[in-house]
N, CA, C and O atoms as a Tripos MOL2 file, in Angstrom:
@<TRIPOS>MOLECULE
protein
  316   315    79     0     0
PROTEIN
NO_CHARGES

@<TRIPOS>ATOM
      1 N          27.3730    0.7810    0.4700 N.3       1 MET1
      2 CA         26.8290    2.1290    0.4920 C.3       1 MET1
      3 C          26.0280    2.3590   -0.7750 C.2       1 MET1
      4 O          26.4470    1.9600   -1.8620 O.2       1 MET1
      5 N          24.9100    2.9810   -0.6420 N.am      2 LEU2
      6 CA         24.0610    3.2730   -1.7840 C.3       2 LEU2
      7 C          24.5320    4.5190   -2.5010 C.2       2 LEU2
      8 O          25.1120    5.4210   -1.8970 O.2       2 LEU2
      9 N          24.2730    4.5580   -3.8110 N.am      3 ARG3
     10 CA         24.5780    5.7500   -4.5950 C.3       3 ARG3
     11 C          23.3180    6.5740   -4.7360 C.2       3 ARG3
     12 O          22.2380    6.0050   -4.8930 O.2       3 ARG3
     13 N          23.4150    7.9010   -4.6870 N.am      4 PRO4
     14 CA         22.2390    8.7460   -4.9010 C.3       4 PRO4
     15 C          21.7060    8.5870   -6.3190 C.2       4 PRO4
     16 O          22.4730    8.3130   -7.2420 O.2       4 PRO4
     17 N          20.4180    8.7530   -6.4950 N.am      5 VAL5
     18 CA         19.7810    8.6570   -7.8030 C.3       5 VAL5
     19 C          20.1240    9.9030   -8.5970 C.2       5 VAL5
     20 O          20.1370   11.0070   -8.0520 O.2       5 VAL5
     21 N          20.4040    9.7300   -9.8980 N.am      6 GLU6
     22 CA         20.8780   10.8290  -10.7420 C.3       6 GLU6
     23 C          19.7680   11.7430  -11.2590 C.2       6 GLU6
     24 O          19.9710   12.9540  -11.3520 O.2       6 GLU6
     25 N          18.6140   11.2010  -11.5910 N.am      7 ALA7
     26 CA         17.5510   12.0050  -12.2020 C.3       7 ALA7
     27 C          17.0100   13.0260  -11.2080 C.2       7 ALA7
     28 O          17.0760   12.8210   -9.9960 O.2       7 ALA7
     29 N          16.4750   14.1220  -11.7290 N.am      8 LYS8
     30 CA         15.9660   15.1680  -10.8470 C.3       8 LYS8
     31 C          14.6280   14.7730  -10.2180 C.2       8 LYS8
     32 O          14.5120   14.7770   -8.9920 O.2       8 LYS8
     33 N          13.6300   14.4380  -11.0070 N.am      9 ILE9
     34 CA         12.3370   13.9770  -10.4870 C.3       9 ILE9
     35 C          12.2860   12.4570  -10.6580 C.2       9 ILE9
     36 O          12.4540   11.9400  -11.7620 O.2       9 ILE9
     37 N          12.0540   11.7530   -9.5530 N.am     10 VAL10
     38 CA         12.0540   10.2950   -9.5570 C.3      10 VAL10
     39 C          10.6710    9.8100   -9.1420 C.2      10 VAL10
     40 O          10.0920   10.3020   -8.1740 O.2      10 VAL10
     41 N          10.1480    8.8360   -9.8900 N.am     11 LYS11
     42 CA          8.8680    8.2070   -9.5470 C.3      11 LYS11
     43 C           9.1720    6.8820   -8.8600 C.2      11 LYS11
     44 O           9.8950    6.0440   -9.3990 O.2      11 LYS11
     45 N           8.6100    6.6980   -7.6580 N.am     12 LEU12
     46 CA          8.9080    5.5150   -6.8610 C.3      12 LEU12
     47 C           7.6430    4.7840   -6.4520 C.2      12 LEU12
     48 O           6.5950    5.3950   -6.2450 O.2      12 LEU12
     49 N           7.7550    3.4760   -6.3380 N.am     13 ALA13
     50 CA          6.7340    2.6380   -5.7170 C.3      13 ALA13
     51 C           7.3520    2.1080   -4.4330 C.2      13 ALA13
     52 O           8.3790    1.4290   -4.4650 O.2      13 ALA13
     53 N           6.7290    2.4180   -3.3060 N.am     14 VAL14
     54 CA          7.2660    2.0380   -1.9960 C.3      14 VAL14
     55 C           6.2710    1.1040   -1.3260 C.2      14 VAL14
     56 O           5.0800    1.4030   -1.2370 O.2      14 VAL14
     57 N           6.7830   -0.0430   -0.8510 N.am     15 VAL15
     58 CA          5.9460   -1.0220   -0.1750 C.3      15 VAL15
     59 C           6.5700   -1.3240    1.1750 C.2      15 VAL15
     60 O           7.7010   -1.8030    1.2610 O.2      15 VAL15
     61 N           5.8120   -1.0370    2.2330 N.am     16 SER16
     62 CA          6.2430   -1.4080    3.5780 C.3      16 SER16
     63 C           5.2690   -2.4510    4.1090 C.2      16 SER16
     64 O           4.4240   -2.9540    3.3680 O.2      16 SER16
     65 N           5.3850   -2.7680    5.3670 N.am     17 ARG17
     66 CA          4.5640   -3.8250    5.9380 C.3      17 ARG17
     67 C           3.0720   -3.5160    5.8430 C.2      17 ARG17
     68 O           2.2860   -4.4050    5.5170 O.2      17 ARG17
     69 N           2.6690   -2.2940    6.1160 N.am     18 ARG18
     70 CA          1.2570   -1.9150    6.1200 C.3      18 ARG18
     71 C           0.8420   -1.0200    4.9590 C.2      18 ARG18
     72 O          -0.3490   -0.8980    4.6740 O.2      18 ARG18
     73 N           1.7880   -0.4030    4.2940 N.am     19 THR19
     74 CA          1.4650    0.6770    3.3620 C.3      19 THR19
     75 C           2.0730    0.4310    1.9890 C.2      19 THR19
     76 O           3.1810   -0.0900    1.8600 O.2      19 THR19
     77 N           1.3230    0.8180    0.9740 N.am     20 ARG20
     78 CA          1.8200    0.8350   -0.4100 C.3      20 ARG20
     79 C           1.5590    2.2200   -0.9610 C.2      20 ARG20
     80 O           0.4530    2.7450   -0.8310 O.2      20 ARG20
     81 N           2.5800    2.8230   -1.5810 N.am     21 ALA21
     82 CA          2.4290    4.2000   -2.0510 C.3      21 ALA21
     83 C           3.1860    4.4270   -3.3470 C.2      21 ALA21
     84 O           4.1950    3.7780   -3.6250 O.2      21 ALA21
     85 N           2.6720    5.3690   -4.1380 N.am     22 LEU22
     86 CA          3.3510    5.8750   -5.3240 C.3      22 LEU22
     87 C           3.7480    7.3070   -5.0310 C.2      22 LEU22
     88 O           2.9070    8.1280   -4.6650 O.2      22 LEU22
     89 N           5.0270    7.6070   -5.1900 N.am     23 ILE23
     90 CA          5.5690    8.9020   -4.7770 C.3      23 ILE23
     91 C           6.4320    9.4670   -5.8950 C.2      23 ILE23
     92 O           7.1670    8.7300   -6.5520 O.2      23 ILE23
     93 N           6.3410   10.7900   -6.1120 N.am     24 THR24
     94 CA          7.3160   11.4950   -6.9340 C.3      24 THR24
     95 C           8.1500   12.3460   -5.9840 C.2      24 THR24
     96 O           7.6180   13.0120   -5.0950 O.2      24 THR24
     97 N           9.4610   12.3150   -6.1840 N.am     25 ILE25
     98 CA         10.3610   13.0210   -5.2710 C.3      25 ILE25
     99 C          11.4660   13.6920   -6.0730 C.2      25 ILE25
    100 O          11.9830   13.1230   -7.0340 O.2      25 ILE25
    101 N          11.8190   14.8930   -5.6750 N.am     26 ASP26
    102 CA         12.9160   15.6410   -6.2890 C.3      26 ASP26
    103 C          14.2130   15.2060   -5.6180 C.2      26 ASP26
    104 O          14.3460   15.3250   -4.4000 O.2      26 ASP26
    105 N          15.1570   14.7120   -6.3820 N.am     27 SER27
    106 CA         16.3880   14.1710   -5.8070 C.3      27 SER27
    107 C          17.3180   15.2540   -5.2650 C.2      27 SER27
    108 O          18.1780   14.9580   -4.4350 O.2      27 SER27
    109 N          17.1690   16.4880   -5.7090 N.am     28 LYS28
    110 CA         18.0220   17.5780   -5.2090 C.3      28 LYS28
    111 C          17.5070   18.1280   -3.8770 C.2      28 LYS28
    112 O          18.2680   18.2330   -2.9150 O.2      28 LYS28
    113 N          16.2190   18.4790   -3.8150 N.am     29 THR29
    114 CA         15.6640   19.1300   -2.6250 C.3      29 THR29
    115 C          14.9320   18.1710   -1.6950 C.2      29 THR29
    116 O          14.5990   18.5380   -0.5680 O.2      29 THR29
    117 N          14.6720   16.9290   -2.1580 N.am     30 LEU30
    118 CA         13.9210   15.9170   -1.4140 C.3      30 LEU30
    119 C          12.4800   16.3440   -1.1310 C.2      30 LEU30
    120 O          11.8630   15.8660   -0.1790 O.2      30 LEU30
    121 N          11.9500   17.2400   -1.9550 N.am     31 ASN31
    122 CA         10.5260   17.5650   -1.8740 C.3      31 ASN31
    123 C           9.7520   16.4260   -2.5170 C.2      31 ASN31
    124 O          10.1450   15.9130   -3.5640 O.2      31 ASN31
    125 N           8.6580   16.0350   -1.8900 N.am     32 TYR32
    126 CA          7.9110   14.8820   -2.3650 C.3      32 TYR32
    127 C           6.4420   15.2200   -2.5690 C.2      32 TYR32
    128 O           5.9130   16.1850   -2.0160 O.2      32 TYR32
    129 N           5.8030   14.3830   -3.3900 N.am     33 ARG33
    130 CA          4.3550   14.4580   -3.5950 C.3      33 ARG33
    131 C           3.8440   13.0330   -3.6600 C.2      33 ARG33
    132 O           4.3200   12.2340   -4.4670 O.2      33 ARG33
    133 N           2.8960   12.7170   -2.8290 N.am     34 VAL34
    134 CA          2.3250   11.3760   -2.7960 C.3      34 VAL34
    135 C           1.1930   11.3170   -3.8160 C.2      34 VAL34
    136 O           0.1960   12.0280   -3.6900 O.2      34 VAL34
    137 N           1.3510   10.4730   -4.8160 N.am     35 VAL35
    138 CA          0.3480   10.3250   -5.8610 C.3      35 VAL35
    139 C          -0.7930    9.4460   -5.3600 C.2      35 VAL35
    140 O          -1.9640    9.7840   -5.5330 O.2      35 VAL35
    141 N          -0.4550    8.3330   -4.7450 N.am     36 ASP36
    142 CA         -1.4610    7.4310   -4.2050 C.3      36 ASP36
    143 C          -0.8640    6.6750   -3.0280 C.2      36 ASP36
    144 O           0.3170    6.3290   -3.0330 O.2      36 ASP36
    145 N          -1.6960    6.4240   -2.0150 N.am     37 CYS37
    146 CA         -1.2340    5.7250   -0.8220 C.3      37 CYS37
    147 C          -2.3970    4.9080   -0.2640 C.2      37 CYS37
    148 O          -3.5450    5.3500   -0.2950 O.2      37 CYS37
    149 N          -2.0970    3.7360    0.2380 N.am     38 SER38
    150 CA         -3.1420    2.8860    0.7850 C.3      38 SER38
    151 C          -3.6550    3.4010    2.1290 C.2      38 SER38
    152 O          -4.7420    3.0080    2.5510 O.2      38 SER38
    153 N          -2.9110    4.2630    2.8100 N.am     39 ARG39
    154 CA         -3.3250    4.8100    4.0990 C.3      39 ARG39
    155 C          -3.6420    6.3080    4.0230 C.2      39 ARG39
    156 O          -3.6400    6.9980    5.0420 O.2      39 ARG39
    157 N          -3.9100    6.7980    2.8310 N.am     40 LYS40
    158 CA         -4.1560    8.2210    2.6410 C.3      40 LYS40
    159 C          -5.3430    8.7190    3.4680 C.2      40 LYS40
    160 O          -5.2810    9.8010    4.0500 O.2      40 LYS40
    161 N          -6.3970    7.9550    3.5210 N.am     41 LEU41
    162 CA         -7.5720    8.3570    4.2880 C.3      41 LEU41
    163 C          -7.2470    8.4610    5.7730 C.2      41 LEU41
    164 O          -7.6870    9.4030    6.4320 O.2      41 LEU41
    165 N          -6.4880    7.5170    6.3100 N.am     42 PHE42
    166 CA         -6.0890    7.5530    7.7190 C.3      42 PHE42
    167 C          -5.2740    8.8040    8.0240 C.2      42 PHE42
    168 O          -5.5300    9.4760    9.0230 O.2      42 PHE42
    169 N          -4.3100    9.1240    7.1920 N.am     43 CYS43
    170 CA         -3.4570   10.2940    7.4300 C.3      43 CYS43
    171 C          -4.2480   11.5900    7.3420 C.2      43 CYS43
    172 O          -4.0200   12.5060    8.1330 O.2      43 CYS43
    173 N          -5.1630   11.6800    6.4020 N.am     44 ARG44
    174 CA         -5.9510   12.9080    6.2530 C.3      44 ARG44
    175 C          -6.8940   13.1290    7.4200 C.2      44 ARG44
    176 O          -7.1390   14.2750    7.7960 O.2      44 ARG44
    177 N          -7.4270   12.0740    8.0030 N.am     45 ILE45
    178 CA         -8.3590   12.2140    9.1210 C.3      45 ILE45
    179 C          -7.6220   12.4170   10.4360 C.2      45 ILE45
    180 O          -7.9910   13.2950   11.2160 O.2      45 ILE45
    181 N          -6.5870   11.6260   10.6990 N.am     46 HIS46
    182 CA         -5.9560   11.6060   12.0160 C.3      46 HIS46
    183 C          -4.6830   12.4460   12.1300 C.2      46 HIS46
    184 O          -4.3690   12.9150   13.2240 O.2      46 HIS46
    185 N          -3.9540   12.6470   11.0610 N.am     47 VAL47
    186 CA         -2.6520   13.3140   11.1560 C.3      47 VAL47
    187 C          -2.7000   14.7240   10.6020 C.2      47 VAL47
    188 O          -2.5640   15.6870   11.3560 O.2      47 VAL47
    189 N          -2.8880   14.8630    9.3130 N.am     48 SER48
    190 CA         -2.8960   16.1760    8.6680 C.3      48 SER48
    191 C          -3.5430   16.0350    7.2970 C.2      48 SER48
    192 O          -4.0710   14.9760    6.9580 O.2      48 SER48
    193 N          -3.5020   17.0870    6.5270 N.am     49 LYS49
    194 CA         -4.0750   17.0260    5.1850 C.3      49 LYS49
    195 C          -3.0900   16.4860    4.1610 C.2      49 LYS49
    196 O          -3.4580   16.2690    3.0070 O.2      49 LYS49
    197 N          -1.8570   16.2680    4.5610 N.am     50 ASN50
    198 CA         -0.8330   15.7420    3.6750 C.3      50 ASN50
    199 C          -0.0740   14.6500    4.4140 C.2      50 ASN50
    200 O          -0.2000   14.5200    5.6320 O.2      50 ASN50
    201 N           0.6980   13.8810    3.6990 N.am     51 CYS51
    202 CA          1.4970   12.8390    4.3430 C.3      51 CYS51
    203 C           2.6110   13.5010    5.1620 C.2      51 CYS51
    204 O           3.3190   14.3710    4.6560 O.2      51 CYS51
    205 N           2.7650   13.0970    6.4070 N.am     52 PRO52
    206 CA          3.7890   13.7180    7.2540 C.3      52 PRO52
    207 C           5.1920   13.2510    6.8610 C.2      52 PRO52
    208 O           5.3500   12.1480    6.3380 O.2      52 PRO52
    209 N           6.2130   14.0800    7.1080 N.am     53 PRO53
    210 CA          7.5810   13.7050    6.7200 C.3      53 PRO53
    211 C           8.1450   12.5450    7.5340 C.2      53 PRO53
    212 O           9.1450   11.9540    7.1260 O.2      53 PRO53
    213 N           7.5460   12.2010    8.6580 N.am     54 TYR54
    214 CA          8.0390   11.0890    9.4690 C.3      54 TYR54
    215 C           7.3640    9.7560    9.1070 C.2      54 TYR54
    216 O           7.6410    8.7360    9.7380 O.2      54 TYR54
    217 N           6.4950    9.7570    8.1120 N.am     55 CYS55
    218 CA          5.8600    8.5230    7.6550 C.3      55 CYS55
    219 C           6.9480    7.5540    7.1600 C.2      55 CYS55
    220 O           7.8600    7.9780    6.4500 O.2      55 CYS55
    221 N           6.8710    6.2650    7.5200 N.am     56 PRO56
    222 CA          7.9020    5.3040    7.0990 C.3      56 PRO56
    223 C           8.0740    5.2140    5.5860 C.2      56 PRO56
    224 O           9.1760    4.9530    5.1040 O.2      56 PRO56
    225 N           7.0020    5.4250    4.8390 N.am     57 VAL57
    226 CA          7.0880    5.3790    3.3780 C.3      57 VAL57
    227 C           7.8790    6.5710    2.8530 C.2      57 VAL57
    228 O           8.7090    6.4130    1.9570 O.2      57 VAL57
    229 N           7.6360    7.7480    3.3910 N.am     58 ILE58
    230 CA          8.3530    8.9540    2.9740 C.3      58 ILE58
    231 C           9.8310    8.8560    3.3630 C.2      58 ILE58
    232 O          10.7110    9.2120    2.5790 O.2      58 ILE58
    233 N          10.0910    8.3760    4.5630 N.am     59 VAL59
    234 CA         11.4750    8.2170    5.0260 C.3      59 VAL59
    235 C          12.2260    7.2280    4.1360 C.2      59 VAL59
    236 O          13.3820    7.4680    3.7880 O.2      59 VAL59
    237 N          11.5860    6.1230    3.7650 N.am     60 ALA60
    238 CA         12.2250    5.1370    2.8900 C.3      60 ALA60
    239 C          12.5120    5.7250    1.5130 C.2      60 ALA60
    240 O          13.5650    5.4580    0.9350 O.2      60 ALA60
    241 N          11.5840    6.5220    0.9800 N.am     61 ALA61
    242 CA         11.7950    7.1450   -0.3330 C.3      61 ALA61
    243 C          12.9630    8.1300   -0.2800 C.2      61 ALA61
    244 O          13.7920    8.1580   -1.1890 O.2      61 ALA61
    245 N          13.0300    8.9310    0.7760 N.am     62 LYS62
    246 CA         14.1370    9.8830    0.9150 C.3      62 LYS62
    247 C          15.4690    9.1650    1.1080 C.2      62 LYS62
    248 O          16.4860    9.5910    0.5620 O.2      62 LYS62
    249 N          15.4720    8.0860    1.8770 N.am     63 ASP63
    250 CA         16.6930    7.3030    2.0580 C.3      63 ASP63
    251 C          17.1720    6.7110    0.7360 C.2      63 ASP63
    252 O          18.3700    6.7050    0.4550 O.2      63 ASP63
    253 N          16.2470    6.2190   -0.0690 N.am     64 PHE64
    254 CA         16.5960    5.6210   -1.3480 C.3      64 PHE64
    255 C          17.1670    6.6450   -2.3160 C.2      64 PHE64
    256 O          18.1810    6.3920   -2.9650 O.2      64 PHE64
    257 N          16.5190    7.8020   -2.4150 N.am     65 VAL65
    258 CA         16.9410    8.8250   -3.3750 C.3      65 VAL65
    259 C          18.2620    9.4610   -2.9640 C.2      65 VAL65
    260 O          19.1300    9.6850   -3.8070 O.2      65 VAL65
    261 N          18.4200    9.7530   -1.6800 N.am     66 SER66
    262 CA         19.6370   10.4300   -1.2330 C.3      66 SER66
    263 C          20.8060    9.4740   -1.0710 C.2      66 SER66
    264 O          21.9600    9.8960   -1.1510 O.2      66 SER66
    265 N          20.5340    8.1940   -0.8440 N.am     67 GLY67
    266 CA         21.6000    7.2260   -0.6570 C.3      67 GLY67
    267 C          22.2440    7.2870    0.7100 C.2      67 GLY67
    268 O          23.3440    6.7630    0.8840 O.2      67 GLY67
    269 N          21.6050    7.9050    1.6820 N.am     68 ARG68
    270 CA         22.2150    8.0720    2.9970 C.3      68 ARG68
    271 C          22.2240    6.7890    3.8170 C.2      68 ARG68
    272 O          23.1220    6.5920    4.6360 O.2      68 ARG68
    273 N          21.2300    5.9020    3.6130 N.am     69 ARG69
    274 CA         21.2080    4.6030    4.2920 C.3      69 ARG69
    275 C          20.2610    3.6700    3.5490 C.2      69 ARG69
    276 O          19.5280    4.0960    2.6560 O.2      69 ARG69
    277 N          20.2810    2.4190    3.9180 N.am     70 GLU70
    278 CA         19.4260    1.4120    3.3070 C.3      70 GLU70
    279 C          17.9780    1.6300    3.7490 C.2      70 GLU70
    280 O          17.7100    1.6720    4.9500 O.2      70 GLU70
    281 N          17.0310    1.7700    2.8030 N.am     71 PRO71
    282 CA         15.6360    1.9800    3.2090 C.3      71 PRO71
    283 C          15.0530    0.7400    3.8770 C.2      71 PRO71
    284 O          15.4090   -0.3870    3.5320 O.2      71 PRO71
    285 N          14.1530    0.9580    4.8360 N.am     72 ARG72
    286 CA         13.5280   -0.1560    5.5500 C.3      72 ARG72
    287 C          12.3700   -0.7590    4.7800 C.2      72 ARG72
    288 O          11.9260   -1.8610    5.1020 O.2      72 ARG72
    289 N          11.8760   -0.0690    3.7800 N.am     73 ALA73
    290 CA         10.7830   -0.5790    2.9390 C.3      73 ALA73
    291 C          11.3430   -0.9580    1.5760 C.2      73 ALA73
    292 O          12.4610   -0.5860    1.2220 O.2      73 ALA73
    293 N          10.5590   -1.6930    0.8300 N.am     74 GLU74
    294 CA         10.9460   -2.0700   -0.5250 C.3      74 GLU74
    295 C          10.6340   -0.9040   -1.4620 C.2      74 GLU74
    296 O           9.4970   -0.4350   -1.5230 O.2      74 GLU74
    297 N          11.6550   -0.4380   -2.1920 N.am     75 VAL75
    298 CA         11.5020    0.7280   -3.0660 C.3      75 VAL75
    299 C          11.8800    0.3400   -4.4850 C.2      75 VAL75
    300 O          12.9340   -0.2530   -4.7150 O.2      75 VAL75
    301 N          11.0090    0.6810   -5.4410 N.am     76 LYS76
    302 CA         11.2680    0.4200   -6.8610 C.3      76 LYS76
    303 C          11.1230    1.7220   -7.6390 C.2      76 LYS76
    304 O          10.2250    2.5210   -7.3750 O.2      76 LYS76
    305 N          12.0070    1.9190   -8.5880 N.am     77 VAL77
    306 CA         11.9370    3.1000   -9.4640 C.3      77 VAL77
    307 C          11.0000    2.7890  -10.6210 C.2      77 VAL77
    308 O          11.1460    1.7610  -11.2810 O.2      77 VAL77
    309 N          10.0540    3.6610  -10.8660 N.am     78 LEU78
    310 CA          9.1130    3.5010  -11.9800 C.3      78 LEU78
    311 C           9.5840    4.3410  -13.1510 C.2      78 LEU78
    312 O          10.1820    5.4010  -12.9650 O.2      78 LEU78
    313 N           9.3220    3.8770  -14.3290 N.am     79 GLU79
    314 CA          9.7160    4.5910  -15.5530 C.3      79 GLU79
    315 C           8.6810    5.6110  -15.9250 C.2      79 GLU79
    316 O           8.8350    6.3110  -16.9260 O.2      79 GLU79
@<TRIPOS>BOND
     1     1     2 1
     2     2     3 1
     3     3     4 2
     4     3     5 am
     5     5     6 1
     6     6     7 1
     7     7     8 2
     8     7     9 am
     9     9    10 1
    10    10    11 1
    11    11    12 2
    12    11    13 am
    13    13    14 1
    14    14    15 1
    15    15    16 2
    16    15    17 am
    17    17    18 1
    18    18    19 1
    19    19    20 2
    20    19    21 am
    21    21    22 1
    22    22    23 1
    23    23    24 2
    24    23    25 am
    25    25    26 1
    26    26    27 1
    27    27    28 2
    28    27    29 am
    29    29    30 1
    30    30    31 1
    31    31    32 2
    32    31    33 am
    33    33    34 1
    34    34    35 1
    35    35    36 2
    36    35    37 am
    37    37    38 1
    38    38    39 1
    39    39    40 2
    40    39    41 am
    41    41    42 1
    42    42    43 1
    43    43    44 2
    44    43    45 am
    45    45    46 1
    46    46    47 1
    47    47    48 2
    48    47    49 am
    49    49    50 1
    50    50    51 1
    51    51    52 2
    52    51    53 am
    53    53    54 1
    54    54    55 1
    55    55    56 2
    56    55    57 am
    57    57    58 1
    58    58    59 1
    59    59    60 2
    60    59    61 am
    61    61    62 1
    62    62    63 1
    63    63    64 2
    64    63    65 am
    65    65    66 1
    66    66    67 1
    67    67    68 2
    68    67    69 am
    69    69    70 1
    70    70    71 1
    71    71    72 2
    72    71    73 am
    73    73    74 1
    74    74    75 1
    75    75    76 2
    76    75    77 am
    77    77    78 1
    78    78    79 1
    79    79    80 2
    80    79    81 am
    81    81    82 1
    82    82    83 1
    83    83    84 2
    84    83    85 am
    85    85    86 1
    86    86    87 1
    87    87    88 2
    88    87    89 am
    89    89    90 1
    90    90    91 1
    91    91    92 2
    92    91    93 am
    93    93    94 1
    94    94    95 1
    95    95    96 2
    96    95    97 am
    97    97    98 1
    98    98    99 1
    99    99   100 2
   100    99   101 am
   101   101   102 1
   102   102   103 1
   103   103   104 2
   104   103   105 am
   105   105   106 1
   106   106   107 1
   107   107   108 2
   108   107   109 am
   109   109   110 1
   110   110   111 1
   111   111   112 2
   112   111   113 am
   113   113   114 1
   114   114   115 1
   115   115   116 2
   116   115   117 am
   117   117   118 1
   118   118   119 1
   119   119   120 2
   120   119   121 am
   121   121   122 1
   122   122   123 1
   123   123   124 2
   124   123   125 am
   125   125   126 1
   126   126   127 1
   127   127   128 2
   128   127   129 am
   129   129   130 1
   130   130   131 1
   131   131   132 2
   132   131   133 am
   133   133   134 1
   134   134   135 1
   135   135   136 2
   136   135   137 am
   137   137   138 1
   138   138   139 1
   139   139   140 2
   140   139   141 am
   141   141   142 1
   142   142   143 1
   143   143   144 2
   144   143   145 am
   145   145   146 1
   146   146   147 1
   147   147   148 2
   148   147   149 am
   149   149   150 1
   150   150   151 1
   151   151   152 2
   152   151   153 am
   153   153   154 1
   154   154   155 1
   155   155   156 2
   156   155   157 am
   157   157   158 1
   158   158   159 1
   159   159   160 2
   160   159   161 am
   161   161   162 1
   162   162   163 1
   163   163   164 2
   164   163   165 am
   165   165   166 1
   166   166   167 1
   167   167   168 2
   168   167   169 am
   169   169   170 1
   170   170   171 1
   171   171   172 2
   172   171   173 am
   173   173   174 1
   174   174   175 1
   175   175   176 2
   176   175   177 am
   177   177   178 1
   178   178   179 1
   179   179   180 2
   180   179   181 am
   181   181   182 1
   182   182   183 1
   183   183   184 2
   184   183   185 am
   185   185   186 1
   186   186   187 1
   187   187   188 2
   188   187   189 am
   189   189   190 1
   190   190   191 1
   191   191   192 2
   192   191   193 am
   193   193   194 1
   194   194   195 1
   195   195   196 2
   196   195   197 am
   197   197   198 1
   198   198   199 1
   199   199   200 2
   200   199   201 am
   201   201   202 1
   202   202   203 1
   203   203   204 2
   204   203   205 am
   205   205   206 1
   206   206   207 1
   207   207   208 2
   208   207   209 am
   209   209   210 1
   210   210   211 1
   211   211   212 2
   212   211   213 am
   213   213   214 1
   214   214   215 1
   215   215   216 2
   216   215   217 am
   217   217   218 1
   218   218   219 1
   219   219   220 2
   220   219   221 am
   221   221   222 1
   222   222   223 1
   223   223   224 2
   224   223   225 am
   225   225   226 1
   226   226   227 1
   227   227   228 2
   228   227   229 am
   229   229   230 1
   230   230   231 1
   231   231   232 2
   232   231   233 am
   233   233   234 1
   234   234   235 1
   235   235   236 2
   236   235   237 am
   237   237   238 1
   238   238   239 1
   239   239   240 2
   240   239   241 am
   241   241   242 1
   242   242   243 1
   243   243   244 2
   244   243   245 am
   245   245   246 1
   246   246   247 1
   247   247   248 2
   248   247   249 am
   249   249   250 1
   250   250   251 1
   251   251   252 2
   252   251   253 am
   253   253   254 1
   254   254   255 1
   255   255   256 2
   256   255   257 am
   257   257   258 1
   258   258   259 1
   259   259   260 2
   260   259   261 am
   261   261   262 1
   262   262   263 1
   263   263   264 2
   264   263   265 am
   265   265   266 1
   266   266   267 1
   267   267   268 2
   268   267   269 am
   269   269   270 1
   270   270   271 1
   271   271   272 2
   272   271   273 am
   273   273   274 1
   274   274   275 1
   275   275   276 2
   276   275   277 am
   277   277   278 1
   278   278   279 1
   279   279   280 2
   280   279   281 am
   281   281   282 1
   282   282   283 1
   283   283   284 2
   284   283   285 am
   285   285   286 1
   286   286   287 1
   287   287   288 2
   288   287   289 am
   289   289   290 1
   290   290   291 1
   291   291   292 2
   292   291   293 am
   293   293   294 1
   294   294   295 1
   295   295   296 2
   296   295   297 am
   297   297   298 1
   298   298   299 1
   299   299   300 2
   300   299   301 am
   301   301   302 1
   302   302   303 1
   303   303   304 2
   304   303   305 am
   305   305   306 1
   306   306   307 1
   307   307   308 2
   308   307   309 am
   309   309   310 1
   310   310   311 1
   311   311   312 2
   312   311   313 am
   313   313   314 1
   314   314   315 1
   315   315   316 2
@<TRIPOS>SUBSTRUCTURE
     1 MET1         2 RESIDUE 1 A MET
     2 LEU2         6 RESIDUE 1 A LEU
     3 ARG3        10 RESIDUE 1 A ARG
     4 PRO4        14 RESIDUE 1 A PRO
     5 VAL5        18 RESIDUE 1 A VAL
     6 GLU6        22 RESIDUE 1 A GLU
     7 ALA7        26 RESIDUE 1 A ALA
     8 LYS8        30 RESIDUE 1 A LYS
     9 ILE9        34 RESIDUE 1 A ILE
    10 VAL10       38 RESIDUE 1 A VAL
    11 LYS11       42 RESIDUE 1 A LYS
    12 LEU12       46 RESIDUE 1 A LEU
    13 ALA13       50 RESIDUE 1 A ALA
    14 VAL14       54 RESIDUE 1 A VAL
    15 VAL15       58 RESIDUE 1 A VAL
    16 SER16       62 RESIDUE 1 A SER
    17 ARG17       66 RESIDUE 1 A ARG
    18 ARG18       70 RESIDUE 1 A ARG
    19 THR19       74 RESIDUE 1 A THR
    20 ARG20       78 RESIDUE 1 A ARG
    21 ALA21       82 RESIDUE 1 A ALA
    22 LEU22       86 RESIDUE 1 A LEU
    23 ILE23       90 RESIDUE 1 A ILE
    24 THR24       94 RESIDUE 1 A THR
    25 ILE25       98 RESIDUE 1 A ILE
    26 ASP26      102 RESIDUE 1 A ASP
    27 SER27      106 RESIDUE 1 A SER
    28 LYS28      110 RESIDUE 1 A LYS
    29 THR29      114 RESIDUE 1 A THR
    30 LEU30      118 RESIDUE 1 A LEU
    31 ASN31      122 RESIDUE 1 A ASN
    32 TYR32      126 RESIDUE 1 A TYR
    33 ARG33      130 RESIDUE 1 A ARG
    34 VAL34      134 RESIDUE 1 A VAL
    35 VAL35      138 RESIDUE 1 A VAL
    36 ASP36      142 RESIDUE 1 A ASP
    37 CYS37      146 RESIDUE 1 A CYS
    38 SER38      150 RESIDUE 1 A SER
    39 ARG39      154 RESIDUE 1 A ARG
    40 LYS40      158 RESIDUE 1 A LYS
    41 LEU41      162 RESIDUE 1 A LEU
    42 PHE42      166 RESIDUE 1 A PHE
    43 CYS43      170 RESIDUE 1 A CYS
    44 ARG44      174 RESIDUE 1 A ARG
    45 ILE45      178 RESIDUE 1 A ILE
    46 HIS46      182 RESIDUE 1 A HIS
    47 VAL47      186 RESIDUE 1 A VAL
    48 SER48      190 RESIDUE 1 A SER
    49 LYS49      194 RESIDUE 1 A LYS
    50 ASN50      198 RESIDUE 1 A ASN
    51 CYS51      202 RESIDUE 1 A CYS
    52 PRO52      206 RESIDUE 1 A PRO
    53 PRO53      210 RESIDUE 1 A PRO
    54 TYR54      214 RESIDUE 1 A TYR
    55 CYS55      218 RESIDUE 1 A CYS
    56 PRO56      222 RESIDUE 1 A PRO
    57 VAL57      226 RESIDUE 1 A VAL
    58 ILE58      230 RESIDUE 1 A ILE
    59 VAL59      234 RESIDUE 1 A VAL
    60 ALA60      238 RESIDUE 1 A ALA
    61 ALA61      242 RESIDUE 1 A ALA
    62 LYS62      246 RESIDUE 1 A LYS
    63 ASP63      250 RESIDUE 1 A ASP
    64 PHE64      254 RESIDUE 1 A PHE
    65 VAL65      258 RESIDUE 1 A VAL
    66 SER66      262 RESIDUE 1 A SER
    67 GLY67      266 RESIDUE 1 A GLY
    68 ARG68      270 RESIDUE 1 A ARG
    69 ARG69      274 RESIDUE 1 A ARG
    70 GLU70      278 RESIDUE 1 A GLU
    71 PRO71      282 RESIDUE 1 A PRO
    72 ARG72      286 RESIDUE 1 A ARG
    73 ALA73      290 RESIDUE 1 A ALA
    74 GLU74      294 RESIDUE 1 A GLU
    75 VAL75      298 RESIDUE 1 A VAL
    76 LYS76      302 RESIDUE 1 A LYS
    77 VAL77      306 RESIDUE 1 A VAL
    78 LEU78      310 RESIDUE 1 A LEU
    79 GLU79      314 RESIDUE 1 A GLU
């Protein structure tokens, strides 16, 4: 079982099969902000003006921070 991350604002690098992203996420409220994403242009044109909460990268970041399950993408904490 994973342990939740202790810090309030966490900077993450998330790498999945198709996407690489830099995300800041609040560990208490799970509010996120995508700093950079390799598919940002696709999401802005086809989905919405922001990254959707069902994006695999966002789901992996929330899973990592909350500790609820093992993330499906590779997640690294940045200093």
